[in-house]
C-alpha positions in Angstrom: -3.7 25.0 15.2 -7.3 24.1 14.8 -9.3 23.1 17.9 -10.3 19.4 18.5 -13.9 20.2 17.6 -12.9 21.1 14.1 -11.0 17.9 13.6 -13.9 15.9 15.0 -16.2 17.7 12.5 -13.8 16.9 9.6 -13.7 13.2 10.6 -17.5 13.0 10.8 -17.8 14.8 7.4 -15.4 12.3 5.9 -17.3 9.3 7.4 -20.6 10.7 6.1 -19.3 11.3 2.6 -17.7 7.8 2.7 -21.1 6.2 3.1 -22.8 8.6 0.6 -20.2 7.8 -2.0 -20.8 4.0 -1.5 -17.1 3.6 -0.9 -17.6 0.1 0.6 -18.7 -1.1 -2.9 -15.8 0.7 -4.6 -13.4 -0.9 -2.2 -14.7 -4.3 -3.2 -14.0 -3.5 -6.9 -10.5 -2.3 -6.0 -9.8 -5.5 -4.0 -11.1 -7.7 -6.9 -8.8 -6.0 -9.4 -5.9 -6.0 -6.9 -6.2 -9.7 -6.7 -6.1 -10.0 -10.5 -3.1 -7.6 -10.7 -1.1 -9.2 -7.9 0.8 -11.8 -9.9 1.7 -9.3 -12.8 2.7 -6.7 -10.2 5.1 -9.2 -8.6 6.6 -10.0 -12.0 7.2 -6.4 -12.8 8.7 -5.7 -9.4 11.2 -8.6 -9.8 12.1 -7.5 -13.4 12.7 -3.9 -12.5 14.5 -4.8 -9.3 16.8 -7.2 -11.2 17.5 -4.5 -13.7 18.4 -1.9 -11.1 20.3 -4.3 -8.7 21.9 -6.5 -11.3 20.8 -9.7 -9.4 17.6 -11.7 -10.1 18.0 -13.6 -6.9 18.2 -10.5 -4.8 15.2 -9.0 -6.7 13.1 -12.1 -6.0 14.1 -12.1 -2.3 13.5 -8.4 -1.9 10.1 -8.6 -3.7 8.9 -11.4 -1.5 9.9 -9.5 1.7 8.4 -6.3 0.3 5.1 -8.0 -0.5 4.9 -9.8 2.8 5.2 -6.4 4.5 2.6 -4.9 2.2 0.1 -7.8 2.5 -1.0 -9.9 5.4 -0.6 -13.2 3.7 1.5 -14.0 0.6 0.4 -17.2 -1.1 3.6 -19.3 -1.6 2.5 -20.2 -5.2 3.0 -16.5 -6.2 6.8 -16.4 -6.1 7.0 -19.9 -7.6 4.9 -18.7 -10.6 7.0 -15.5 -10.8 10.2 -17.5 -11.0 8.8 -19.7 -13.7 7.8 -16.7 -15.8 11.3 -15.1 -15.4 13.1 -18.3 -16.6 12.4 -17.9 -20.3 13.9 -15.0 -22.1 11.2 -14.7 -24.7 8.4 -15.3 -22.3 9.8 -12.6 -20.0 10.2 -10.1 -22.9 6.7 -10.8 -24.1 5.0 -11.0 -20.7 6.6 -8.0 -19.1 4.5 -5.4 -21.1 1.4 -7.4 -20.5 2.2 -7.7 -16.8 2.8 -3.9 -16.6 -0.5 -3.2 -18.2 -2.3 -5.7 -16.0 -0.6 -4.5 -12.8 -1.6 -0.9 -13.6 -5.3 -1.8 -13.8 -5.9 -1.7 -10.1 -4.4 1.8 -9.9 -6.8 2.9 -12.6 -9.7 1.7 -10.3 -8.1 3.6 -7.4 -7.9 6.8 -9.5 -11.6 6.4 -10.7 -12.7 6.0 -7.1 -10.7 9.0 -5.8 -12.0 11.1 -8.7 -15.5 10.3 -7.5 -14.5 11.1 -3.9 -13.0 14.5 -5.0 -16.0 15.2 -7.2 -13.8 15.5 -10.3 -15.9 16.8 -13.2 -13.4 16.2 -16.0 -11.3 13.1 -15.5 -7.9 12.7 -17.2 -7.7 11.4 -20.7 -7.4 7.6 -20.6 -3.8 7.7 -22.0 -2.8 10.0 -19.1 -4.5 7.8 -16.6 -2.7 4.8 -17.9 0.7 6.6 -17.8 -0.1 7.7 -14.2 -0.8 4.1 -13.3 2.5 3.0 -14.9 4.2 5.6 -12.8 2.6 4.3 -9.6 3.9 0.8 -10.5 7.3 2.3 -11.0 7.1 4.0 -7.7 6.5 0.7 -6.0 9.6 -0.6 -7.7 11.6 2.4 -6.4 10.3 1.7 -2.9 11.2 -1.9 -3.2 14.8 -1.1 -4.2 15.0 1.5 -1.5 13.9 -1.1 1.1 16.5 -3.5 -0.2 19.2 -0.9 0.0 18.2 0.0 3.6 18.3 -3.7 4.4 21.8 -3.9 3.0 22.9 -0.9 5.1 21.5 -2.6 8.2 23.3 -5.8 7.4 26.5 -3.9 6.9 26.0 -2.3 10.3 25.5 -5.7 11.8 28.8 -6.9 10.2 30.6 -3.8 11.4 29.4 -4.5 15.0 30.7 -8.1 14.8 34.0 -7.0 13.2 34.6 -4.4 15.9 33.9 -6.9 18.7 30.8 -4.9 19.7 28.6 -8.0 20.0 27.8 -6.9 23.6 26.2 -3.8 22.1 24.1 -5.9 19.7 22.9 -8.1 22.5 22.0 -5.1 24.7 18.2 -4.9 25.4 18.1 -1.3 24.5 19.7 -1.9 21.1 17.5 -4.8 20.3 14.4 -2.8 21.3 15.3 0.2 19.2 16.4 -2.0 16.2 13.3 -4.1 16.4 11.0 -1.0 16.7 12.7 0.8 13.8 12.7 -2.3 11.4 9.3 -3.6 12.3 7.2 -0.5 12.9 8.9 2.9 12.2 10.3 2.2 8.7 7.0 0.5 7.5 5.0 3.4 8.9 7.1 6.0 7.2 6.8 4.1 3.9 3.0 3.8 4.4 2.5 7.5 5.1 4.7 8.5 2.1 2.7 6.2 -0.2 -0.6 7.4 1.0 0.6 11.0 0.6 1.6 10.5 -3.0 -1.8 8.8 -3.8 -3.8 11.6 -2.3 -1.6 14.3 -3.7 -1.1 13.0 -7.3 -3.9 10.6 -8.2 -7.0 12.8 -8.1 -7.5 14.9 -11.2 -7.8 18.0 -9.0 -5.3 20.2 -7.2 -4.9 18.9 -3.7 -2.9 21.0 -1.2 0.1 19.2 0.1 -0.9 19.9 3.7 -4.3 18.3 3.3 -2.8 15.3 1.5 -0.1 14.8 4.1 -2.5 15.2 7.0 -4.8 12.6 5.5 -1.9 10.3 4.7 -0.5 10.7 8.3 -3.9 9.6 9.7 -4.5 6.8 7.1 -1.0 5.5 7.2 -1.0 5.3 11.0 -4.4 3.6 11.1 -3.2 1.2 8.4 -0.2 0.1 10.4 -2.5 -0.4 13.4 -4.9 -2.3 11.2 -2.0 -4.7 10.3 -1.4 -5.4 14.0 -5.0 -5.8 14.8 -5.7 -8.0 11.7 -2.8 -10.3 12.6 -4.0 -10.7 16.1 -7.6 -11.4 14.9 -6.5 -14.1 12.5 -4.0 -15.7 14.9 -6.1 -15.7 18.0 -9.8 -15.3 17.1 -10.7 -16.5 13.6 -9.8 -19.9 12.1 -10.1 -19.5 8.4 -8.1 -22.7 7.7 -10.8 -24.8 9.3 -13.5 -23.2 7.1 -11.7 -22.7 3.8 -8.9 -25.2 3.9 -6.3 -24.6 1.2 -8.1 -21.4 0.1 -7.7 -19.7 3.5 -4.6 -17.8 2.3 -6.5 -16.4 -0.7 -9.5 -15.5 1.4 -7.3 -13.7 4.0 -5.5 -11.9 1.2 -8.7 -10.7 -0.4 -10.1 -9.6 3.0 -7.0 -7.7 3.9 -6.8 -5.9 0.5 -10.5 -5.0 0.9 -9.9 -3.5 4.3 -6.9 -1.6 3.0 -9.0 -0.2 0.1 -11.7 0.9 2.6 -9.1 2.8 4.6 -7.5 4.2 1.5 -10.8 5.6 0.3 -11.8 7.0 3.7 -8.4 8.8 3.8 -9.3 10.2 0.4 -12.6 11.5 1.8 -10.6 13.1 4.7 -8.2 14.7 2.2 -11.1 16.0 0.1 -12.7 17.6 3.2 -9.4 19.1 4.4 -8.7 20.5 1.0 -12.2 22.1 0.7 -13.3 20.0 -2.2 -16.0 18.3 -0.1 -18.1 19.6 2.7 -20.8 18.2 5.0 -23.3 15.7 3.5 -26.8 16.8 2.5 -28.2 15.3 5.7 -25.7 17.2 7.9 -26.4 20.4 6.0 -30.2 19.9 6.5 -29.8 19.4 10.3 -27.8 22.6 10.7 
């Protein structure tokens, strides 16, 4: 196991490279395209979820819960628009390929940014990049269905407890604490770490060791879950965006949250690049040694 000084040096190298690569500006670009891709992504998730689950209502409900966990604020108009687009057969068939293409755009921007972070000399062919982006959209659909299946298992467990007259167990403080911790924190943390790992391992057009990708994903996923808690507290107790932006407050908060998430995603990419040996200290750091 490496000593703490080595990990501190890795963290400092990743922060220095983050500023050198102008990742703040790249995060803004990702956030902009994420906002444009948000509605098409929701349409695709509902369509794929309905195909796999056989229930449009369940797919809509699961997509809404999934996106609310992924994003700080979900504008209520989003799901209303998604439902209107799913109503017509012809509009759904025609819109779905367009939605898939639009939803994948943000993943192309993430790939371009990570290729820069990992100093990729020869990016993938545009067709392969688009197929990879389609695959990441499909991965989100799989995670959505998995979350819905897990929710169904937990609901079945609750009914089993009621049927077996074990309500006292459900009302026990220990059970409520464990159940609340698992559903609110542990499961989202596992999903976040897994998603970050796949992004760092698969998306860059370079070979990334699994250990480096997982270590960076573990750190970034943990920080992202902490960021959600801190951002919620900041918006609820400190900032008052509704007074300033009125009806646009939800959109502003959504864009701010996506921007912060993109910043953390790219910093984790810098850490993965340092841990994998693709990036070293910055020029300033090398000159000071």
